Residue frames relative to the residue before (quaternion, step in Angstrom):
aa qw qx qy qz dx dy dz
M 1.0000 0.0000 0.0000 0.0000 0.00 0.00 0.00
T 0.4230 -0.6714 0.5428 0.2749 3.52 -1.08 0.68
S 0.6517 -0.4818 0.3844 0.4421 3.66 -1.16 0.22
E 0.6343 0.4989 -0.3509 0.4749 3.60 0.96 -0.88
E 0.6504 0.5026 -0.3461 0.4523 3.74 0.77 -0.75
V 0.6399 0.5115 -0.3369 0.4641 3.64 0.93 -0.72
V 0.6624 0.4728 -0.3247 0.4819 3.56 0.87 -0.92
D 0.6513 0.5010 -0.3502 0.4497 3.66 0.86 -0.68
L 0.6388 0.5101 -0.3281 0.4735 3.61 0.98 -0.75
G 0.6532 0.5005 -0.3304 0.4622 3.59 0.94 -0.79
K 0.6219 0.5402 -0.3231 0.4658 3.55 0.98 -0.91
R 0.6910 0.4737 -0.2918 0.4615 3.62 0.87 -0.93
M 0.5921 0.5541 -0.3399 0.4763 3.59 1.07 -0.72
E 0.6862 0.5097 -0.2643 0.4466 3.48 0.88 -1.10
A 0.6656 0.4845 -0.3000 0.4819 3.64 0.99 -0.82
A 0.6524 0.5087 -0.3144 0.4657 3.61 1.02 -0.75
D 0.7851 -0.0590 0.0653 0.6131 3.67 0.88 -0.73
P 0.2817 -0.8180 0.4856 0.1256 3.59 -0.38 1.21
S 0.4766 0.6386 -0.4694 0.3803 3.56 1.28 -0.04
P 0.6947 -0.4902 0.3203 0.4178 3.60 -1.25 0.65
A 0.0288 0.7686 -0.6384 0.0277 3.57 -1.04 0.84
A 0.2838 -0.7552 0.5739 0.1408 3.50 -1.30 0.19
L 0.1745 -0.7026 0.6770 0.1328 3.51 -1.14 0.75
G 0.0495 -0.8269 0.5599 0.0166 3.58 -0.46 1.08
F 0.0337 0.7599 -0.6486 0.0251 3.50 -1.27 0.52
S 0.2390 -0.7622 0.5896 0.1195 3.49 -1.26 0.64
P 0.2617 -0.8487 0.4401 0.1321 3.53 0.05 1.35
V 0.7694 0.3360 -0.2147 0.4991 3.64 1.13 -0.27
T 0.3341 0.7516 -0.4873 0.2932 3.53 1.32 0.32
G 0.8183 0.2518 -0.1990 0.4769 3.55 -1.05 0.80
G 0.6716 -0.5410 0.3092 0.4008 3.58 1.10 0.50
L 0.3319 0.7496 -0.5143 0.2517 3.61 1.16 0.25
P 0.5337 -0.6321 0.4410 0.3481 3.69 -0.75 0.94
A 0.5907 -0.6302 0.3986 0.3084 3.51 -1.01 0.87
V 0.5784 0.5951 -0.3420 0.4409 3.55 1.21 -0.66
I 0.6902 0.4638 -0.2621 0.4898 3.51 0.96 -0.91
G 0.5945 0.5682 -0.3315 0.4624 3.58 1.17 -0.65
Q 0.6577 0.4931 -0.2935 0.4879 3.48 1.03 -0.92
E 0.6109 0.5253 -0.3642 0.4672 3.64 1.00 -0.61
C 0.6554 0.4868 -0.3377 0.4684 3.57 0.87 -0.78
L 0.6514 0.4990 -0.3460 0.4550 3.61 0.87 -0.71
D 0.6526 0.5118 -0.3278 0.4524 3.57 0.94 -0.82
L 0.6104 0.5671 -0.3181 0.4524 3.57 1.15 -0.79
V 0.6634 0.4859 -0.2942 0.4870 3.57 1.01 -0.82
V 0.6609 0.5157 -0.3163 0.4442 3.52 0.86 -0.91
N 0.7824 0.3987 -0.1782 0.4440 3.51 0.84 -1.06
E 0.7930 0.2943 -0.1508 0.5117 3.67 1.06 -0.61
V 0.7371 0.3818 -0.2622 0.4922 3.67 1.07 -0.43
M 0.6854 0.5438 -0.2855 0.3912 3.56 0.75 -1.01
P 0.6335 0.5310 -0.3546 0.4371 3.61 1.06 -0.70
A 0.5975 0.5405 -0.3861 0.4493 3.71 1.15 -0.41
F 0.7757 0.2800 -0.1994 0.5294 3.63 1.07 -0.12
P 0.0708 -0.8603 0.5043 0.0251 3.58 0.46 1.28
Q 0.5983 0.5806 -0.3756 0.4050 3.56 1.23 -0.26
I 0.4706 0.7016 -0.4278 0.3215 3.59 1.27 -0.28
G 0.7951 0.2531 -0.2404 0.4960 3.51 -0.78 1.07
T 0.6495 0.4923 -0.3108 0.4890 3.52 1.40 0.07
R 0.5604 0.6023 -0.3908 0.4129 3.57 1.23 -0.26
S 0.2935 -0.7635 0.5538 0.1558 3.45 -1.12 0.81
C-alpha cells in the first residue's frame, strides 16, 4: 500500500467507527533487512501519522 492508501484506509476506518482503532504493520517480518524496515517506519512517521493528529490524545 502507498502512504496515501494507508491514510485513506485509516480515515475510512475512523468514519465507520470513531472508537480507537489501530493500523498495525511489521516492517521486518519475513527477514526484511533492517534498513528497509527503518525506511518503512520513517515513511509512516512522516507521511501517515501527520494525517492523524489526534493519535496519542485519546483516552
